[in-house]
C-alpha positions as CSV (number, residue, x, y, z in Angstrom):
1,M,212.8,-53.4,277.3
2,P,213.8,-56.3,275.0
3,Q,213.1,-55.7,271.4
4,S,210.7,-58.0,269.6
5,E,212.4,-60.7,267.7
6,T,212.0,-61.6,264.0
7,A,208.8,-63.6,263.6
8,T,209.2,-67.4,263.4
9,S,206.7,-69.8,262.0
10,F,204.1,-71.0,264.5
11,A,203.6,-74.7,265.3
12,R,200.3,-76.0,264.1
13,P,199.2,-79.3,265.7
14,H,197.1,-81.7,263.6
15,P,193.4,-80.5,263.9
16,S,190.8,-82.4,265.7
17,A,187.6,-80.8,266.7
18,L,184.8,-80.5,269.2
19,H,181.3,-79.9,267.9
20,T,179.5,-76.8,269.2
21,S,176.6,-74.7,268.0
22,D,176.1,-71.0,267.7
23,R,173.0,-69.1,268.7
24,E,171.2,-69.9,265.5
25,G,171.8,-73.6,266.0
26,R,174.3,-74.1,263.3
27,H,177.0,-76.6,264.1
28,N,180.6,-75.4,264.1
29,E,183.8,-77.1,264.9
30,V,186.2,-75.8,267.5
31,P,189.6,-77.4,267.3
32,E,190.9,-79.0,270.5
33,D,194.1,-77.0,269.9
34,W,192.1,-73.8,269.6
35,F,194.5,-71.8,271.8
36,A,197.3,-72.1,269.3
37,R,195.2,-72.2,266.1
38,F,193.1,-69.1,267.0
39,G,195.6,-67.2,269.0
40,F,198.5,-67.2,266.6
41,G,198.4,-65.0,263.5
42,P,199.8,-66.2,260.1
43,H,203.6,-65.9,259.5
44,T,204.2,-63.4,256.7
45,R,207.3,-61.5,255.9
46,P,206.8,-57.7,255.5
47,R,207.6,-56.3,252.1
48,F,210.1,-53.8,253.6
49,Q,212.2,-54.1,256.8
50,T,212.2,-50.3,257.7
51,I,209.7,-47.6,257.0
52,L,212.3,-45.5,255.3
53,S,213.2,-48.3,252.8
54,G,209.6,-48.6,251.8
55,F,209.3,-44.9,251.2
56,E,212.6,-44.6,249.3
57,H,211.7,-47.5,247.1
58,F,208.7,-45.6,245.8
59,A,210.7,-42.4,245.5
60,R,213.0,-44.2,243.1
61,V,210.4,-46.1,241.0
62,Q,207.7,-43.3,240.8
63,P,209.5,-40.0,241.5
64,D,206.9,-37.9,239.7
65,A,203.9,-39.5,241.4
66,I,202.1,-37.3,244.0
67,A,203.1,-38.3,247.5
68,V,201.2,-35.7,249.5
69,E,198.3,-33.3,248.9
70,C,197.4,-30.6,251.4
71,E,194.9,-27.8,250.8
72,G,195.7,-27.3,247.2
73,E,199.4,-27.9,247.5
74,T,201.2,-31.1,246.4
75,I,204.6,-32.7,246.5
76,S,205.9,-35.6,244.5
77,Y,207.7,-38.6,245.8
78,G,211.0,-37.5,244.3
79,A,210.6,-33.9,245.7
80,L,209.6,-35.2,249.1
81,D,212.7,-37.4,249.2
82,D,214.9,-34.5,248.2
83,A,213.3,-32.2,250.8
84,A,213.8,-34.8,253.5
85,A,217.4,-35.1,252.5
86,R,218.0,-31.4,252.8
87,V,216.4,-31.2,256.3
88,A,218.4,-34.3,257.3
89,Q,221.6,-32.5,256.4
90,H,220.7,-29.6,258.6
91,L,219.8,-31.8,261.5
92,S,223.1,-33.6,261.1
93,E,224.9,-30.3,261.4
94,L,223.0,-29.7,264.6
95,G,224.4,-33.0,266.0
96,I,221.4,-35.3,265.4
97,G,222.3,-38.9,264.6
98,R,221.2,-42.5,265.1
99,G,219.1,-43.1,268.2
100,D,218.4,-39.4,268.8
101,G,214.8,-38.1,269.3
102,V,213.6,-35.0,267.4
103,G,210.4,-33.2,268.4
104,L,207.9,-32.6,265.6
105,Y,205.7,-29.9,267.2
106,L,203.4,-28.5,264.5
107,K,200.1,-29.0,262.6
108,R,199.1,-31.2,259.7
109,S,201.1,-30.1,256.7
110,I,203.5,-31.1,254.0
111,P,206.5,-30.0,256.1
112,M,205.3,-32.4,258.8
113,V,205.8,-35.3,256.4
114,V,209.2,-33.9,255.3
115,G,210.3,-33.8,258.9
116,I,209.3,-37.4,259.5
117,F,211.5,-38.8,256.8
118,A,214.3,-36.4,257.5
119,C,214.6,-38.0,261.0
120,M,214.6,-41.5,259.5
121,K,217.4,-40.7,257.1
122,L,219.7,-40.1,260.1
123,G,218.5,-43.1,262.1
124,A,216.7,-40.7,264.5
125,Y,213.1,-41.0,265.7
126,Y,210.4,-38.4,265.6
127,I,208.1,-37.3,268.4
128,P,204.8,-35.9,267.0
129,Q,202.8,-33.4,268.9
130,H,199.9,-31.2,267.7
131,V,200.6,-27.5,268.6
132,G,197.5,-25.9,269.9
133,V,196.3,-29.1,271.4
134,A,199.2,-30.2,273.6
135,T,199.7,-28.0,276.6
136,D,202.9,-26.1,277.3
137,S,203.5,-28.3,280.3
138,A,203.0,-31.5,278.3
139,L,205.5,-30.3,275.6
140,S,208.0,-29.4,278.2
141,H,207.7,-32.8,279.9
142,I,208.0,-34.6,276.5
143,S,211.1,-32.7,275.5
144,K,212.8,-33.4,278.8
145,V,211.9,-37.1,279.0
146,T,213.1,-37.7,275.4
147,D,216.1,-35.4,275.7
148,A,215.0,-33.9,272.4
149,R,217.7,-31.3,271.6
150,V,216.0,-30.2,268.4
151,V,212.3,-29.4,267.7
152,M,211.0,-29.0,264.2
153,T,208.0,-26.8,263.6
154,I,206.4,-24.5,261.0
155,T,206.1,-20.7,260.9
156,E,202.4,-20.8,261.9
157,C,203.4,-22.7,265.1
158,A,206.8,-21.3,265.9
159,N,205.7,-18.7,268.5
160,K,203.0,-20.9,270.1
161,F,205.2,-23.0,272.4
162,A,208.4,-22.5,274.4
163,T,211.6,-24.6,273.9
164,V,213.4,-26.0,277.0
165,D,217.0,-25.1,277.9
166,G,219.5,-26.2,275.3
167,Q,216.9,-27.0,272.7
168,T,217.1,-25.7,269.1
169,Q,214.0,-24.8,267.1
170,V,214.0,-25.5,263.3
171,V,211.3,-23.9,261.2
172,L,210.8,-26.3,258.4
173,D,209.1,-24.1,255.9
174,D,211.8,-21.5,256.2
175,L,214.5,-24.2,255.7
176,L,212.7,-25.8,252.8
177,A,212.5,-22.4,251.0
178,D,216.2,-22.7,250.3
179,S,216.3,-25.1,247.5
180,S,220.1,-24.8,247.2
181,A,220.8,-26.3,250.6
182,S,223.0,-29.3,250.6
183,R,221.5,-32.8,250.8
184,W,222.2,-35.7,253.2
185,T,223.7,-38.4,251.0
186,A,225.0,-41.0,253.4
187,Q,223.4,-44.4,253.5
188,S,220.8,-44.7,256.2
189,P,222.1,-46.5,259.4
190,L,218.6,-47.9,260.2
191,E,217.9,-51.4,261.4
192,P,214.5,-52.9,261.9
193,D,214.7,-52.7,265.7
194,D,215.6,-49.0,265.7
195,I,213.0,-46.7,267.2
196,C,211.0,-45.0,264.5
197,M,208.7,-42.8,266.6
198,V,207.8,-42.1,270.2
199,L,204.1,-41.6,270.7
200,F,202.8,-40.1,274.0
201,T,199.5,-40.9,275.6
202,S,197.1,-38.0,276.1
203,G,197.9,-37.7,279.8
204,T,194.3,-37.3,280.8
205,T,194.9,-39.7,283.8
206,G,198.3,-38.3,284.7
207,V,201.7,-37.6,283.1
208,P,201.9,-38.5,279.4
209,N,203.8,-41.7,278.8
210,G,205.9,-42.2,275.6
211,V,205.7,-45.5,273.7
212,Q,208.8,-46.4,271.7
213,V,207.7,-47.9,268.4
214,T,210.2,-49.6,266.1
215,H,210.5,-49.9,262.4
216,R,209.9,-53.7,262.8
217,N,206.7,-52.9,264.7
218,L,205.4,-50.6,262.0
219,C,206.4,-52.6,258.9
220,N,204.7,-55.7,260.5
221,I,201.3,-54.0,260.4
222,L,201.7,-51.6,257.4
223,Q,203.5,-53.9,255.1
224,T,201.3,-56.9,255.4
225,A,197.6,-57.6,254.9
226,P,195.1,-56.7,256.3
227,G,196.9,-53.8,258.0
228,D,198.0,-52.3,254.6
229,L,194.3,-51.9,253.7
230,G,195.2,-52.5,250.1
231,M,197.2,-49.2,249.8
232,R,199.1,-49.0,246.5
233,P,200.1,-46.5,243.8
234,G,197.1,-44.7,242.3
235,L,195.0,-44.8,245.5
236,R,194.3,-41.9,247.8
237,V,194.5,-42.2,251.6
238,G,192.9,-39.7,253.9
239,Q,194.9,-38.1,256.7
240,I,192.3,-36.8,259.1
241,L,193.5,-37.8,262.6
242,S,195.6,-35.9,265.2
243,I,199.3,-36.2,264.3
244,A,200.0,-37.2,268.0
245,F,197.6,-40.2,267.7
246,D,199.0,-43.6,266.7
247,M,196.4,-44.1,264.1
248,A,197.8,-41.1,262.2
249,A,200.9,-43.2,261.6
250,W,198.6,-45.8,260.0
251,E,197.4,-43.1,257.6
252,T,200.7,-41.3,256.9
253,L,203.3,-44.1,257.0
254,G,200.9,-46.6,255.5
255,A,200.3,-44.5,252.5
256,L,203.8,-43.4,251.8
257,T,205.4,-46.8,252.2
258,N,202.9,-48.4,249.8
259,G,203.2,-45.8,247.0
260,A,199.7,-44.2,247.6
261,T,198.9,-40.5,247.8
262,L,198.3,-39.0,251.2
263,V,195.5,-36.4,251.3
264,I,195.9,-34.2,254.4
265,R,192.7,-32.6,255.5
266,G,192.1,-29.0,256.3
267,S,189.3,-27.9,258.6
268,D,186.6,-30.0,256.9
269,I,186.9,-33.7,257.5
270,Q,183.9,-34.5,255.3
271,E,185.5,-32.7,252.3
272,T,188.6,-34.9,252.5
273,A,186.6,-38.1,253.2
274,S,184.5,-37.5,250.0
275,R,187.6,-37.7,247.7
276,V,189.7,-40.5,249.1
277,D,189.8,-44.2,248.4
278,I,190.9,-45.3,251.9
279,L,189.7,-43.9,255.2
280,I,190.9,-44.6,258.7
281,A,189.1,-43.2,261.7
282,T,187.7,-43.7,265.2
283,P,184.0,-44.8,265.2
284,S,183.2,-41.4,266.7
285,I,184.6,-39.6,263.8
286,L,183.3,-42.0,261.1
287,G,179.8,-41.7,262.6
288,Q,179.7,-38.0,261.9
289,L,180.3,-38.4,258.2
290,D,177.7,-38.4,255.5
291,T,178.0,-41.8,253.9
292,E,176.1,-40.6,250.8
293,A,179.1,-38.3,250.1
294,C,181.6,-41.1,250.7
295,Q,180.4,-43.7,248.2
296,Q,183.8,-43.6,246.4
297,V,185.6,-45.0,249.5
298,R,186.9,-48.5,248.8
299,T,188.1,-49.3,252.2
300,A,187.4,-48.0,255.7
301,A,188.9,-49.1,259.0
302,V,188.1,-48.1,262.6
303,A,190.0,-48.6,265.9
304,G,190.5,-46.7,269.1
305,E,187.2,-47.4,270.7
306,P,184.3,-49.9,270.4
307,C,182.4,-49.6,267.1
308,P,178.6,-49.5,267.2
309,R,177.1,-52.3,265.1
310,P,174.8,-49.9,263.1
311,L,177.8,-47.9,262.0
312,A,179.7,-51.0,260.9
313,D,176.8,-52.3,258.9
314,K,176.2,-49.0,257.2
315,W,179.8,-48.7,256.0
316,A,180.1,-52.4,255.2
317,S,177.1,-52.0,252.8
318,F,179.2,-50.1,250.2
319,C,182.9,-50.6,251.0
320,N,185.4,-53.0,252.6
321,F,185.0,-52.2,256.3
322,Y,187.6,-53.4,258.9
323,N,186.8,-53.4,262.6
324,S,190.1,-53.6,264.5
325,C,191.6,-53.2,267.9
326,G,194.9,-52.5,269.6
327,P,196.5,-50.0,272.0
328,T,199.5,-47.9,271.0
329,E,201.7,-50.3,272.9
330,T,200.9,-53.0,270.3
331,T,201.5,-50.8,267.3
332,I,198.3,-49.2,266.2
333,I,196.3,-52.5,265.9
334,N,197.0,-56.2,266.6
335,T,193.6,-57.6,265.5
336,A,191.5,-56.8,262.4
337,M,188.6,-58.4,260.4
338,L,186.6,-57.6,257.4
339,H,183.0,-57.1,258.5
340,T,179.9,-57.8,256.5
341,P,176.3,-56.9,257.5
342,D,175.2,-60.5,257.4
343,K,177.7,-61.7,260.1
344,A,176.2,-62.9,263.4
345,H,178.6,-60.8,265.4
346,L,180.7,-57.6,265.0
347,T,184.1,-58.9,266.1
348,I,187.5,-57.2,266.3
349,G,188.8,-60.1,264.1
350,K,191.9,-62.3,264.3
351,P,195.5,-61.7,265.2
352,T,197.4,-59.8,262.5
353,P,200.4,-61.5,260.9
354,N,203.4,-62.5,263.1
355,N,201.3,-61.6,266.2
356,T,199.5,-63.5,268.9
357,V,196.5,-62.8,271.2
358,Y,195.9,-64.7,274.4
359,V,192.7,-64.5,276.5
360,L,194.0,-65.0,280.0
361,D,192.9,-65.0,283.6
362,E,194.5,-63.1,286.5
363,D,197.2,-65.8,286.8
364,L,198.1,-65.5,283.1
365,N,196.5,-68.9,282.3
366,P,194.2,-69.4,279.3
367,V,190.6,-69.1,280.1
368,P,188.2,-71.9,278.9
369,F,187.1,-71.6,275.3
370,G,184.4,-68.9,274.9
371,A,185.0,-67.5,278.4
372,R,185.8,-63.8,278.9
373,G,189.3,-62.8,279.9
374,V,191.9,-60.1,279.5
375,M,193.6,-60.0,276.0
376,W,197.4,-60.1,276.1
377,A,199.1,-59.3,272.7
378,G,202.4,-60.9,271.7
379,G,204.6,-61.1,268.6
380,D,206.2,-58.4,266.4
381,C,203.5,-55.9,267.4
382,V,204.9,-55.5,270.9
383,T,206.7,-52.2,271.1
384,A,210.0,-51.5,272.9
385,G,208.3,-50.2,276.0
386,Y,207.7,-46.8,277.7
387,I,210.5,-44.3,277.6
388,A,212.0,-43.6,281.0
389,N,209.4,-45.5,283.0
390,P,210.8,-48.9,284.1
391,A,208.0,-49.4,286.7
392,L,205.2,-49.2,284.2
393,N,207.2,-51.4,281.8
394,A,207.4,-54.1,284.4
395,E,203.7,-53.8,285.1
396,R,202.4,-53.9,281.5
397,Y,205.0,-55.9,279.5
398,K,205.7,-59.5,280.5
399,A,207.8,-62.3,279.1
400,D,205.6,-64.4,276.9
401,P,205.2,-67.8,278.6
402,F,203.9,-69.4,275.4
403,R,206.7,-68.2,273.2
404,P,210.0,-68.1,275.1
405,G,212.2,-65.2,274.0
406,H,209.3,-63.0,273.1
407,M,207.3,-60.4,275.0
408,M,203.6,-59.8,275.5
409,F,201.6,-56.8,276.5
410,N,198.5,-56.5,278.7
411,T,196.0,-54.6,276.5
412,R,193.5,-54.4,279.5
413,D,190.8,-55.2,277.0
414,L,188.3,-57.9,277.7
415,G,187.7,-60.5,275.0
416,A,186.4,-64.0,274.2
417,W,186.8,-66.3,271.2
418,T,184.0,-67.3,268.8
419,E,183.8,-70.7,267.2
420,T,185.2,-69.1,264.0
421,G,188.4,-68.0,265.7
422,E,187.4,-64.3,265.9
423,L,187.5,-62.1,269.0
424,L,184.5,-60.5,270.6
425,H,185.4,-57.3,272.4
426,F,183.8,-56.5,275.8
427,G,185.4,-53.2,276.5
428,R,188.2,-52.2,278.9
429,V,188.9,-53.8,282.2
430,D,188.3,-50.4,283.6
431,D,184.8,-50.6,282.1
432,L,183.9,-53.6,284.2
433,V,182.4,-51.8,287.2
434,K,180.3,-52.5,290.3
435,I,176.9,-50.9,290.6
436,K,174.8,-51.7,293.7
437,G,177.2,-54.5,294.4
438,F,176.8,-56.1,291.0
439,R,179.3,-56.4,288.2
440,V,178.2,-54.5,285.1
441,E,179.9,-54.3,281.7
442,L,179.4,-50.7,280.5
443,D,180.0,-51.7,276.9
444,G,177.2,-54.3,277.2
445,V,174.7,-51.6,278.3
446,S,175.8,-49.4,275.4
447,R,175.2,-52.2,272.9
448,A,171.7,-52.8,274.3
449,L,171.0,-49.1,273.8
450,E,172.2,-49.2,270.2
451,A,169.5,-51.7,269.5
452,T,167.0,-48.9,269.9
453,D,165.4,-47.7,266.6
454,G,167.4,-44.9,265.1
455,C,170.3,-45.1,267.6
456,D,173.7,-44.9,265.9
457,Q,175.9,-44.7,268.9
458,A,175.7,-45.0,272.7
459,V,178.0,-44.7,275.6
460,T,177.4,-45.6,279.3
461,L,179.4,-44.4,282.2
462,K,179.6,-45.1,286.0
463,F,178.6,-42.0,287.9
464,D,178.8,-43.4,291.4
465,D,178.5,-46.8,293.1
466,R,174.7,-46.9,292.5
467,T,174.2,-44.9,289.3
468,L,174.8,-45.5,285.6
469,V,174.3,-42.7,283.0
470,S,174.0,-43.2,279.3
471,F,174.1,-41.0,276.2
472,V,172.7,-41.8,272.8
473,S,173.0,-40.2,269.4
474,P,171.4,-38.7,267.3
475,G,169.3,-36.4,269.3
476,H,165.9,-37.7,268.1
477,V,166.4,-41.1,269.8
478,C,163.7,-41.7,272.3
479,P,165.3,-42.0,275.8
480,I,162.3,-43.9,277.2
481,E,162.5,-46.5,274.4
482,A,166.2,-46.7,274.8
483,R,165.9,-47.3,278.6
484,D,163.2,-49.9,277.9
485,R,165.6,-51.8,275.6
486,V,168.1,-52.1,278.5
487,E,165.3,-53.3,280.9
488,Q,164.2,-55.9,278.4
489,S,167.6,-57.4,277.8
490,L,169.7,-56.9,280.9
491,P,169.2,-57.2,284.7
492,Y,167.7,-54.3,286.5
493,Y,171.0,-53.0,288.0
494,C,172.2,-52.4,284.4
495,C,169.6,-49.8,283.7
496,P,170.9,-46.3,283.5
497,K,169.4,-43.6,285.8
498,V,169.1,-41.2,282.8
499,V,169.5,-41.6,279.1
500,L,170.4,-38.3,277.4
501,P,170.0,-37.9,273.6
502,M,172.5,-35.7,271.8
503,D,172.9,-34.7,268.2
504,Q,176.6,-35.6,268.4
505,L,178.6,-37.1,271.2
506,P,181.6,-35.0,272.2
507,K,185.1,-36.1,271.1
508,T,188.6,-35.6,272.4
509,T,191.3,-34.1,270.2
510,R,192.2,-37.7,269.2
511,G,188.7,-38.4,267.9
512,K,187.5,-40.6,270.8
513,L,184.5,-40.1,273.0
514,D,185.2,-37.4,275.6
515,K,184.0,-39.3,278.7
516,R,185.2,-36.6,281.1
517,L,183.0,-34.0,279.5
518,L,180.1,-36.5,279.4
519,L,180.4,-37.1,283.2
520,D,180.2,-33.3,283.8
521,M,177.1,-33.2,281.6
522,A,175.7,-36.2,283.6
523,A,176.2,-34.4,286.9
524,Q,174.1,-31.5,285.6
525,A,171.4,-33.8,284.3
526,L,171.2,-35.8,287.5
527,G,171.0,-32.5,289.5
528,N,168.1,-31.5,287.4
529,V,166.4,-34.8,288.0
530,A,166.9,-34.4,291.8
531,S,165.5,-30.9,291.7
532,E,162.4,-32.0,289.8
533,A,161.9,-34.8,292.3
534,A,162.1,-32.4,295.2
535,E,159.5,-30.1,293.7
């Protein structure tokens, strides 16, 4: 895959406007050149060109500041830099150098962070996997695809997975116990287009695919606003997500390349959330937190799945709340927007700096203004492609016809522009289903359910060609009232066969809704309905 090029300034034709009106009758102006004006993010130069240079800057200027805190233990920026240099020297002796991949198979911990920066000092990339979550077969596949000759872990995890032939295991906490070990002192060979990390998909729909994310990709979102979320020295950033999830890099690398303190959670997410300034999560995780215990949070951001409007309004009432969107292949997020409760719509915002978003039809032509289409992401967010999967690369990554020399990626998310140049999100292409011969947007049904009194979150799934099933949370939501909400606002074929209230909707290990488990629960519920009807 071609690497994304350095961002160039975007052409801005002279504005002229068409008058439109929103649902409240207010007049807005939509520029005739809306495709370029709305679809192209601002041109901004990231503060650092590699993730390592950002971290090493703060290790020099504030060596005594706390870099990472984890379950009562802390490490300063200077000590973290020194520890990473000692591990880098050991990796070098094992033959690791620029362009090599190193497995990071462990759990959240301070050694995890040390291992990340040790790889970078050699120009290598890290491959994070959460031991105890990833299966042995997945770890074996990942090791072979990446040709990872070294895997770093911690004592707690060392005997919980098997290495592949020719692979060396390094136990980080044992290595770090030797403070006299020599340090790697050579200058980093890193360039912005070098791979920083390879993140693998969960593999729930097949074999996990590894996405190659460059330093340029990451600096573009973590070293510019709004993606940096205001991270700076003196602020505390929660690390609550799975280390194999791309949003964990938002927490970890964002904090440590902006001089903040990373607070790694233990078993209690709420405890960590109650003592940090910046919180990043999926809506499913954020929805389980007690906001009364999180009033000190200054900024919260969500991504990874559609955000319910009630959740966004609740958090936006006391902190800066960003709703954002973007798959791993476009580097964590490629759109974001500060939300306020008085806004007419909950949008996923605008393209982030040096990035573009196009809403296109099946022939890759722009759809008319306001029409729904598939969102294609371009610019410096576009990653270097899947590792060892040229067929999937050719399917998902395309040459950008609107910016020659650049690439764009098919997010497979449905979107439409508002008059203010923000994007409304209408779920995944896969969530546009046919029920009884009619096209139904599952996300639209869920939004209707969330208008029910007391409903914080809803999810709707296709059970078969004639049946929709929905789940609402919390458990005291009235299913009859929720179903009536759908009947009042949407066509009859959008109405779910059953609405099941739950205290909490189940999540995957990455903090997203566990739709596979929900479908199993739906099968049982529909079976009960059928049995009752037979009686």
